[in-house]
C-alpha positions in Angstrom: 2.2 -7.0 13.1 0.6 -4.1 14.9 -3.1 -4.4 16.0 -5.5 -1.5 16.5 -7.2 -3.2 19.5 -5.6 -5.2 22.3 -8.2 -8.0 21.9 -10.2 -9.5 19.0 -13.7 -8.1 19.0 -15.5 -11.2 17.7 -19.0 -9.9 17.9 -18.5 -6.8 15.7 -21.2 -6.5 13.0 -22.1 -4.0 10.3 -24.3 -1.0 11.1 -27.5 -3.0 10.4 -27.9 -6.8 10.0 -29.1 -7.1 6.4 -28.6 -10.2 4.3 -25.4 -10.0 2.2 -22.1 -11.6 1.5 -19.3 -11.5 4.0 -16.4 -9.8 2.2 -18.3 -6.5 2.0 -20.5 -5.9 5.0 -24.1 -6.1 4.0 -25.0 -2.5 5.0 -22.2 -1.2 2.8 -23.2 -3.0 -0.4 -23.7 -0.4 -3.1 -27.2 -0.2 -4.6 -26.1 -1.5 -8.0 -24.7 -4.8 -6.7 -26.9 -7.9 -6.4 -27.5 -9.1 -2.9 -27.5 -12.7 -1.8 -29.7 -13.9 1.0 -28.7 -15.9 4.0 -30.4 -17.0 7.2 -29.6 -15.0 10.4 -27.5 -17.1 12.8 -28.4 -17.7 16.4 -25.3 -15.7 17.2 -26.9 -12.4 16.1 -27.5 -11.2 19.6 -29.4 -8.1 20.6 -26.4 -6.5 22.1 -23.6 -5.0 20.0 -20.1 -3.6 20.6 -19.9 -0.1 22.0 -17.0 2.2 22.6 -16.8 3.8 26.1 -15.2 7.2 26.7 -14.2 7.0 30.4 -11.9 9.2 32.5 -8.3 8.0 32.6 -7.3 6.5 36.0 -4.7 8.6 37.7 -2.5 5.7 38.6 -2.4 4.3 35.0 0.9 4.2 33.3 0.7 5.6 29.7 2.6 2.7 28.2 0.3 0.0 29.7 -3.0 -0.7 27.8 -5.9 0.4 29.9 -8.3 -2.3 31.2 -11.8 -2.9 29.9 -14.6 -1.1 31.7 -15.5 -2.8 35.1 -18.5 -5.1 35.3 -20.9 -5.8 38.1 -19.7 -8.8 40.2 -21.9 -11.8 39.8 -22.3 -14.5 42.5 -22.6 -17.2 39.9 -20.7 -16.5 36.7 -22.4 -17.4 33.5 -21.0 -20.1 31.3 -18.7 -18.7 28.6 -20.9 -20.1 25.9 -23.6 -17.5 26.8 -23.6 -14.0 25.4 -21.8 -11.5 27.8 -24.2 -9.4 29.8 -24.9 -5.8 28.9 -22.9 -3.5 31.2 -24.9 -1.5 33.8 -26.1 1.9 32.7 -24.1 3.7 35.3 -20.8 5.4 34.9 -20.1 3.2 31.9 -23.0 4.9 30.0 -21.1 8.2 29.8 -19.8 8.7 26.3 -21.5 5.6 25.1 -21.1 5.2 21.3 -22.3 2.6 18.9 -19.2 0.9 17.5 -19.9 1.2 13.8 -16.3 1.1 12.8 -14.5 -2.3 12.8 -11.6 -2.0 15.2 -10.2 -5.5 14.2 -7.4 -3.9 12.1 -3.8 -4.9 11.8 -0.9 -3.0 10.2 2.2 -4.3 8.6 5.3 -2.1 8.3 6.4 -3.9 5.1 9.3 -1.6 4.5 10.8 -2.7 7.8 9.8 -6.4 7.6 11.7 -6.9 4.3 14.8 -5.2 5.6 16.6 -8.4 6.6 19.8 -6.5 7.6 17.9 -5.1 10.6 15.5 -8.0 11.3 15.6 -9.4 14.8 14.2 -12.7 13.4 16.2 -15.9 13.5 17.6 -16.8 10.1 17.2 -20.4 8.8 18.2 -22.0 5.5 16.0 -25.0 6.0 12.4 -24.6 4.6 9.3 -24.3 6.8 6.8 -27.1 7.4 3.4 -26.2 5.9 -0.1 -27.5 6.7 -1.3 -29.7 3.8 -4.7 -27.9 3.8 -4.3 -24.2 4.5 -0.6 -23.8 4.0 0.0 -22.3 7.4 3.6 -22.8 8.7 4.5 -24.7 11.8 5.6 -22.4 14.6 6.2 -22.3 18.4 2.4 -21.9 18.8 1.8 -25.3 17.1 0.7 -28.3 19.1 2.7 -31.3 18.0 3.1 -34.8 19.2 6.2 -36.8 18.3 6.2 -40.5 17.7 8.8 -42.9 16.4 9.0 -42.0 12.8 6.6 -39.1 12.5 5.2 -36.0 14.0 1.5 -35.3 14.4 0.6 -31.6 14.1 -3.0 -30.4 14.5 -3.0 -27.1 12.6 -4.1 -24.3 14.8 -5.6 -22.4 11.9 -7.8 -25.0 10.1 -7.8 -28.0 12.3 -6.1 -30.3 9.8 -4.1 -33.2 11.2 -0.7 -33.3 9.5 1.5 -36.4 9.7 5.0 -35.4 9.1 7.5 -38.2 8.4 11.3 -38.0 8.8 11.7 -37.5 5.1 9.8 -34.2 5.1 11.8 -30.9 5.3 11.9 -29.5 8.8 11.1 -32.7 10.6 14.7 -33.2 11.7 14.7 -29.8 13.3 11.3 -30.5 15.0 12.7 -33.7 16.6 16.0 -32.4 17.9 15.3 -28.8 18.6 12.4 -26.7 19.7 9.7 -25.6 17.2 10.4 -22.7 14.9 10.2 -19.3 16.7 7.4 -16.8 16.2 9.5 -14.7 13.9 11.8 -16.5 11.5 13.5 -15.8 8.2 13.8 -18.6 5.7 16.6 -17.7 3.2 17.1 -19.7 0.0 20.8 -20.5 -0.4 20.7 -20.3 -4.2 20.0 -16.8 -5.6 19.2 -16.0 -9.2 22.6 -14.7 -9.9 26.1 -15.3 -8.6 26.9 -11.6 -8.1 24.6 -8.5 -8.1 26.0 -5.0 -8.1 23.4 -3.1 -6.0 24.4 0.2 -7.7 23.8 -1.3 -11.1 20.3 0.0 -11.6 18.8 2.4 -14.1 17.0 5.7 -13.6 15.0 6.8 -16.7 13.8 10.4 -17.0 10.8 10.3 -19.3 10.1 14.0 -20.1 7.2 15.7 -22.0 8.5 18.3 -24.5 5.1 18.9 -26.2 4.0 22.4 -27.1 2.2 23.0 -23.7 5.5 22.8 -21.9 6.3 26.3 -23.2 3.7 27.8 -20.8 5.5 30.2 -18.4 5.0 31.4 -14.8 6.4 34.3 -12.9 9.2 33.3 -10.5 10.5 36.7 -9.5 8.3 39.9 -9.4 9.5 43.0 -11.2 10.2 46.4 -9.7 11.2 49.9 -10.9 14.7 48.6 -11.8 13.9 45.4 -13.7 11.1 43.4 -15.3 9.6 40.3 -13.8 11.2 37.0 -14.5 9.3 34.2 -16.2 10.3 30.5 -16.5 8.6 27.9 -18.7 7.7 24.4 -17.5 10.3 22.9 -19.7 13.0 25.2 -18.4 12.1 24.3 -14.8 12.4 20.6 -15.8 15.7 21.1 -17.5 17.1 22.8 -14.4 15.7 20.0 -12.2 17.2 17.3 -14.3 20.7 18.9 -14.3 20.5 19.2 -10.5 19.4 15.6 -10.2 22.3 14.4 -12.4 24.8 16.3 -10.2 23.3 14.8 -7.1 23.5 11.3 -8.5 27.1 11.8 -9.5 27.9 12.6 -5.9 25.8 9.9 -4.2 25.8 7.1 -6.8 28.4 7.6 -9.4 28.1 4.0 -10.7 24.3 4.2 -11.3 23.0 4.3 -14.9 20.8 7.2 -16.1 18.8 7.4 -19.3 16.8 10.1 -21.0 13.6 9.7 -23.0 11.6 12.6 -24.5 8.2 12.6 -26.1 6.0 14.9 -28.1 4.4 13.7 -31.4 7.3 11.2 -31.5 9.3 9.4 -28.9 13.1 9.9 -28.8 15.3 7.6 -26.7 18.7 9.1 -25.9 19.8 6.5 -23.4 22.9 7.6 -21.6 23.5 10.2 -24.3 26.6 8.5 -25.8 24.9 6.5 -28.5 22.7 7.1 -31.5 19.2 8.1 -30.5 16.2 5.9 -31.3 13.1 7.6 -32.7 9.6 6.2 -32.7 7.0 7.9 -34.8 3.8 7.3 -36.9 2.7 3.6 -37.0 5.3 2.5 -34.4 3.5 4.6 -31.7 0.6 2.2 -31.8 2.5 -1.1 -32.1 3.0 -2.4 -28.5 5.2 -5.3 -29.5 7.5 -3.2 -31.7 8.0 -0.6 -29.0 8.7 -3.3 -26.4 11.2 -5.0 -28.7 13.1 -1.7 -29.4 13.2 -0.9 -25.6 14.7 -4.4 -24.9 17.4 -3.9 -27.5 18.4 -0.4 -26.6 21.6 -0.5 -24.5 22.6 1.9 -21.8 26.2 0.9 -21.2 27.7 3.8 -19.2 27.2 5.0 -15.7 26.5 8.6 -14.7 30.2 9.2 -14.0 30.9 8.6 -17.6 27.7 10.0 -19.2 26.9 13.2 -17.3 28.3 15.6 -19.9 26.5 14.2 -22.9 23.3 13.9 -20.9 23.5 17.5 -19.8 24.0 18.5 -23.4 20.9 16.6 -24.5 18.9 18.2 -21.7 20.0 21.7 -22.8 19.0 21.0 -26.4 15.4 20.0 -25.6 12.8 22.2 -27.3 9.0 22.1 -26.8 6.6 21.5 -29.7 4.1 18.9 -31.0 1.6 16.6 -29.3 1.8 14.2 -26.3 2.8 10.5 -27.0 2.9 9.7 -23.3 1.8 6.0 -23.6 4.6 4.9 -26.0 7.2 6.8 -24.1 6.2 5.2 -20.8 6.2 1.8 -22.3 9.7 2.0 -23.8 11.0 3.6 -20.6 9.7 0.8 -18.4 11.0 -1.9 -20.8 14.5 -0.3 -20.7 14.5 0.0 -16.9 13.4 -3.7 -16.5 16.8 -4.9 -17.5 18.1 -3.9 -14.0 16.3 -4.8 -10.8 15.1 -1.9 -8.6 15.2 0.6 -11.5 13.1 3.7 -11.6 11.1 5.6 -14.2 10.3 9.2 -13.5 7.6 10.6 -15.8 7.1 14.4 -16.0 4.2 15.7 -18.1 1.7 18.5 -18.3 -1.0 17.3 -20.6 -3.3 14.4 -21.6 -1.8 11.7 -23.8 -3.4 12.4 -27.3 -1.4 10.3 -29.7 -0.3 6.7 -29.9 -1.0 4.0 -27.3 -2.7 5.1 -24.2 -4.3 8.2 -25.7 -6.7 9.8 -23.3 -7.8 13.1 -24.9 -11.4 13.1 -26.1 -11.6 13.1 -29.9 -8.2 11.5 -30.3 -7.9 9.6 -33.5 -6.5 6.7 -31.5 -9.1 4.5 -29.6 -8.8 4.7 -25.9 -8.1 1.5 -24.1 -8.9 1.7 -20.4 -6.6 -1.3 -19.7 -3.4 0.1 -21.2 -2.0 1.8 -18.1 -3.1 -1.1 -15.8 -1.4 -3.5 -18.2 1.7 -1.3 -18.3 1.7 -1.2 -14.5 1.6 -4.9 -14.2 4.5 -5.1 -16.6 6.5 -2.8 -14.4 5.6 -4.7 -11.2 6.6 -8.1 -12.7 10.0 -6.7 -13.7 10.7 -4.8 -10.4 10.5 -1.3 -11.8 9.1 1.6 -9.8 7.3 4.4 -11.7 6.6 7.9 -10.4 4.4 10.4 -12.1 4.7 14.1 -11.8 2.3 16.6 -13.4 2.1 20.4 -13.3 -0.6 22.3 -11.4 -3.3 23.9 -13.4 -3.3 21.1 -16.0 -5.6 18.1 -16.8 -3.5 15.0 -17.4 -6.1 12.4 -16.4 -4.0 11.6 -13.4 -6.5 9.0 -12.2 -5.6 6.9 -15.2 -1.8 7.6 -15.6 -1.3 7.5 -11.8 -2.0 3.7 -11.9 1.6 3.3 -13.0 2.8 4.7 -9.7 0.1 3.3 -7.5 0.7 -0.3 -8.6 4.5 -0.1 -8.6 5.1 1.7 -5.3 6.1 5.0 -6.9 4.9 8.6 -6.2 2.1 10.6 -7.6 2.3 14.4 -7.2 1.4 17.7 -8.8 4.3 20.1 -8.9 4.9 23.7 -9.9 7.9 25.4 -11.5 9.4 26.0 -8.1 8.9 22.5 -6.6 9.7 20.2 -9.5 13.4 19.9 -8.6 12.7 19.1 -4.9 10.1 16.4 -5.9 12.5 14.7 -8.3 15.1 14.6 -5.6 12.6 13.0 -3.2 11.7 10.3 -5.8 15.4 9.5 -6.3 15.8 9.2 -2.5 13.2 6.5 -2.2 15.0 3.3 -1.4 13.8 0.1 -3.0 13.9 -2.5 -0.2 12.5 -5.6 -2.0 10.7 -6.7 -5.2 8.1 -9.3 -6.0 6.6 -9.0 -2.5 3.6 -11.2 -1.7 1.9 -11.0 1.8 -0.2 -14.0 2.9 -2.2 -13.5 6.1 -3.9 -16.4 7.9 -6.2 -16.6 10.9 -8.4 -19.2 12.5 -11.1 -20.8 10.4 -14.2 -18.7 10.8 -12.4 -15.4 10.4 -12.8 -13.5 7.1 -11.4 -10.3 5.7 -14.0 -7.6 4.7 -13.6 -5.8 1.4 -11.4 -8.5 0.0 -12.2 -10.9 -2.8 -12.5 -14.1 -0.8 -14.4 -15.2 2.2 -11.7 -17.6 3.5 -9.6 -17.2 6.6 -6.6 -16.8 4.3 -5.8 -13.7 2.4 -3.1 -13.3 -0.3 -2.1 -9.9 -1.5 0.6 -9.1 -4.1 2.4 -6.0 -3.1 5.0 -5.9 -5.9 7.8 -3.4 -5.1 8.3 -2.2 -1.6 10.1 1.0 -0.6 11.4 2.2 2.7 8.5 3.1 5.1 5.8 1.2 3.2 2.9 0.2 5.3 -0.3 -1.8 4.5 -3.3 -2.5 6.6 -6.0 -5.2 6.8 -9.3 -5.6 8.7 -10.8 -8.8 9.8 -14.0 -10.0 11.4 -15.6 -13.2 12.6 -18.4 -14.7 10.6 -21.8 -14.4 12.4 -22.4 -18.1 12.7 -18.9 -18.6 14.3 -19.3 -15.8 17.0 -20.4 -18.2 19.8 -17.6 -20.6 19.0 -15.0 -17.8 19.1 -16.3 -16.4 22.4 -15.5 -19.7 24.0 -11.9 -19.5 22.8 -9.2 -17.8 24.8 -6.9 -16.7 21.9 -6.9 -16.5 18.1 -3.8 -17.2 16.1 -2.5 -14.9 13.3 0.3 -15.6 10.8 2.0 -13.5 8.2 4.0 -15.1 5.4 6.0 -12.5 3.5 7.7 -13.8 0.3 10.1 -11.4 -1.4 13.3 -10.9 -3.3 16.0 -8.7 -1.8 18.0 -6.2 -3.8 20.7 -8.8 -4.4 18.0 -11.2 -5.7 18.0 -13.4 -2.7 14.7 -15.2 -2.2 13.4 -14.8 1.4 10.3 -15.9 3.3 9.6 -14.2 6.6 7.0 -15.9 8.8 5.6 -14.0 11.8 3.1 -15.8 14.1 1.1 -14.2 16.9 -2.0 -14.8 18.9 -4.5 -12.3 20.3 -6.9 -12.7 23.2 -10.6 -12.7 22.5 -13.0 -10.3 24.2 -16.5 -11.3 24.9 -17.3 -7.9 26.2 -19.8 -5.7 24.4 -17.7 -2.7 25.3 -14.4 -1.4 24.0 -12.6 1.3 25.9 -11.6 4.1 23.5 -8.3 4.8 25.2 -7.1 1.3 24.4 -7.4 1.7 20.7 -4.4 2.5 18.5 -5.4 5.7 16.6 -2.5 5.5 14.2 -3.5 2.0 12.9 -7.1 2.9 12.6 -6.5 6.2 10.8 -4.0 4.7 8.3 -6.4 1.9 7.5 -9.3 4.3 7.0 -7.2 6.4 4.6 -6.0 3.4 2.6 -9.3 1.6 2.5 -11.4 4.6 1.6 -8.9 5.7 -1.1 -9.0 2.2 -2.6 -12.8 2.1 -2.6 -13.0 5.5 -4.2 -10.6 4.5 -7.0 -12.8 1.4 -7.6 -15.9 3.6 -7.9 -17.4 2.4 -4.6 -18.0 5.9 -3.3 -21.0 5.2 -1.1 -19.1 2.5 0.8 -16.1 4.8 1.2 -18.5 7.5 2.7 -19.9 5.1 5.2 -16.5 4.0 6.3 -15.4 7.6 6.6 -18.4 8.5 8.8 -17.8 5.6 11.1 -14.1 6.3 11.5 -14.8 10.0 12.0 -17.1 9.2 14.9 -14.6 6.8 16.4 -11.7 9.2 16.0 -13.6 11.9 17.8 -14.2 9.5 20.8 -10.6 8.5 20.9 -9.3 12.1 20.7 -11.6 13.0 23.6 -10.2 10.2 25.8 -6.6 10.5 24.7 -5.9 13.8 23.0 -2.9 14.0 20.7 -3.0 17.4 19.0 -0.4 16.6 16.2 -1.8 13.2 15.3 -5.4 14.3 15.7 -4.9 17.2 13.3 -3.2 15.1 10.6 -5.6 12.1 10.8 -8.6 14.4 11.0 -7.3 16.2 7.9 -7.1 12.9 6.0 -10.7 12.0 6.8 -12.1 15.5 6.1 -10.3 15.6 2.8 -11.5 12.2 1.7 -15.0 13.1 2.8 -15.0 16.2 0.5 -13.7 14.2 -2.4 -16.5 11.5 -1.9 -19.1 14.2 -1.6 -18.0 15.7 -4.9 -18.1 12.4 -6.7 -21.5 11.4 -5.3 -23.0 14.8 -6.3 -22.1 14.5 -9.9 -20.9 11.4 -11.6 -17.8 13.0 -13.0 -14.4 11.4 -12.7 -11.7 12.4 -10.3 -9.9 15.7 -11.1 -6.1 15.6 -11.1 -5.9 17.3 -7.7 -8.4 14.8 -6.2 -6.6 11.9 -7.8 -3.3 13.0 -6.4 -4.8 13.1 -2.9 -6.5 9.7 -3.3 -3.3 8.0 -4.5 -1.3 9.6 -1.7 -3.9 8.3 0.8 -3.4 4.8 -0.5 0.2 5.1 0.5 -0.6 6.6 3.9 1.5 5.6 6.9 1.5 6.4 10.5 2.8 9.8 11.7 5.3 8.2 14.0 6.9 6.2 11.2 7.8 9.2 9.2 11.3 10.8 9.2 10.1 14.0 7.6 6.9 15.6 6.5 5.9 14.8 2.9 3.4 17.5 1.9 0.6 19.4 3.4 -1.5 16.4 4.2 1.4 14.7 6.0 1.5 11.9 3.4 
């Protein structure tokens, strides 16, 4: 766990104190949402947190977090239960900024945390001991008292007294050895299967061959000696697929590959060695029938055995007809779900206009807004990663279709004839680290997580499939009525419980427990903040709010983060990071302005950016640049 601030700022509050629910700060509640009233707590003091931009001390070492701004010495210190005094308006007042952005943010490098081969954590086959009330796990931070036949544990998260007898799992370890460490892996001895071939996964290429794929673009200008060269979208995809097959043959010869094409009908070629399956007419609107056919269709051969028939099927593809994207995506996902960690790569250039999931206005098939969300859930449950590639200059309703990639950990991108091959290679290179991933985050009672569904001090988020480099962020705050209580505390505990399945179907729970000091200061020094964590969180949160239609809330968050980023960059300039993170915020601000100006939906280009922002990760964690925005 990586925190944006060295301390927990327990007296942060929204821009203005207005009655409202905790999960979404009251000042950020959109106008069309009902407000609930609550009495102002006595902990709503006149002071607020401020960020100070101060000159960096010459003797400071860059790797050591800078101290908080100095305070005037007092002959008789005030009791800790009292609000901290406002700093003197001297040197500290320079660069004074109202801290509108919440700096209580933590980041989880999930792609690294689920990689148990590189985990420094201690491995254990014996299950953890959980609190009977909040389900926190006992750790080295726990305060336990041993008696003859039981252990008394006062939970540091909820205060529950747990009596653990000698028959409970983990008690034997607690008696004879030290408590579990702060980072520990609990590995289930029994896996779902006796043996798993990690190369035995399926890659399904789901390709649009509708009439619009015949549109050509100039790839080589002409001169006095020859005419310009034009290539159609389908020709570029055919070349990209053949290159991808050759690459897979070299890198993963035992991997299975299947081909599915769609226009006004869906054709399943599988590995190219069997009889194709064709879905047309009424079958394009029968969800259960398509699912049944996908489950029955077999792909027995690996790429080493099927590359020649697959190449032949790719060469024979011809563009014509409508776009049955929904049925093709469904059958592809069902086929891939037979093998854990499989991928579906959808390449299309137009709106679905026939069969399930039709999006085009005036389509004879009724549009169901939940189809692609339901399909994404199906893929997540079965450990399938879906990526969606569309062509520039087209309108595919990427905001809808992109849900397939957003929920499953895949990529969303807009390509052109020249870049489609490179993008497919990038999708194939994404490594599936774990499936069925669930992150549970706990803190002390009185803490809540803004912009989440619950007001509790415990947050559960299902992450589904996790690829290498995946990163998620959370923000937390202290409820107003608990501020004074927390200011009397020295530290606040945090615990991450990460449940997942590895590629070989081994069930693992990783538990990381930390504690952070509490600051009662009403100032936060800008140089002590982690710009990477704050910027990634801003990108992910604002993109999520935008996709949920909460544009005004996203705009307020962007403005607050923009001001904070400016203060940080003035104190600790970093030209590369500042440029990339500033670009994120500026781009998202423009998208939100467009959406608030007219109530139109997201364009494909805007949807691509928003989906990429949801997958944003810190610049230092990247091995290579992934596009103009650094995403």
